[in-house]
C-alpha positions, -999 to 999 in steps of 0.1 A, spaced: -27 44 -85 -29 5 -86 -61 -12 -80 -63 -19 -44 -82 -48 -24 -91 -49 8 -113 -74 35 -138 -57 56 -138 -71 90 -175 -61 110 -199 -35 94 -201 -34 58 -224 -4 67 -213 18 34 -208 51 58 -183 30 80 -164 17 49 -160 52 36 -151 66 68 -125 38 71 -110 37 41 -103 75 41 -87 68 78 -65 45 62 -54 68 30 -46 97 54 -25 78 77 -6 62 41 32 68 50 57 86 18 83 62 5 109 85 22 94 86 55 95 45 53 135 45 33 141 62 68 124 43 89 148 14 73 178 32 70 177 28 29 179 50 -4 139 49 -17 155 44 -48 163 6 -30 128 5 -17 114 15 -52 135 -10 -68 123 -41 -43 84 -27 -55 93 -32 -87 108 -64 -86 80 -76 -62 61 -67 -85 74 -87 -118 74 -118 -91 35 -116 -87 28 -110 -126 24 -149 -141 47 -153 -166 27 -164 -201 
């Protein structure tokens, strides 16, 4: 699992923040459904993600 950073818009009431987090987690799409919606294979979707992670990581 990766760290998640999000911006809270509106109330920062802890109860609302937890409720919004769980709501967002319930509405996540699986890699299979995202690939089907984009008409590509899951492996191609994951390859794009790995390539994006490599570009986002600064080189030493």
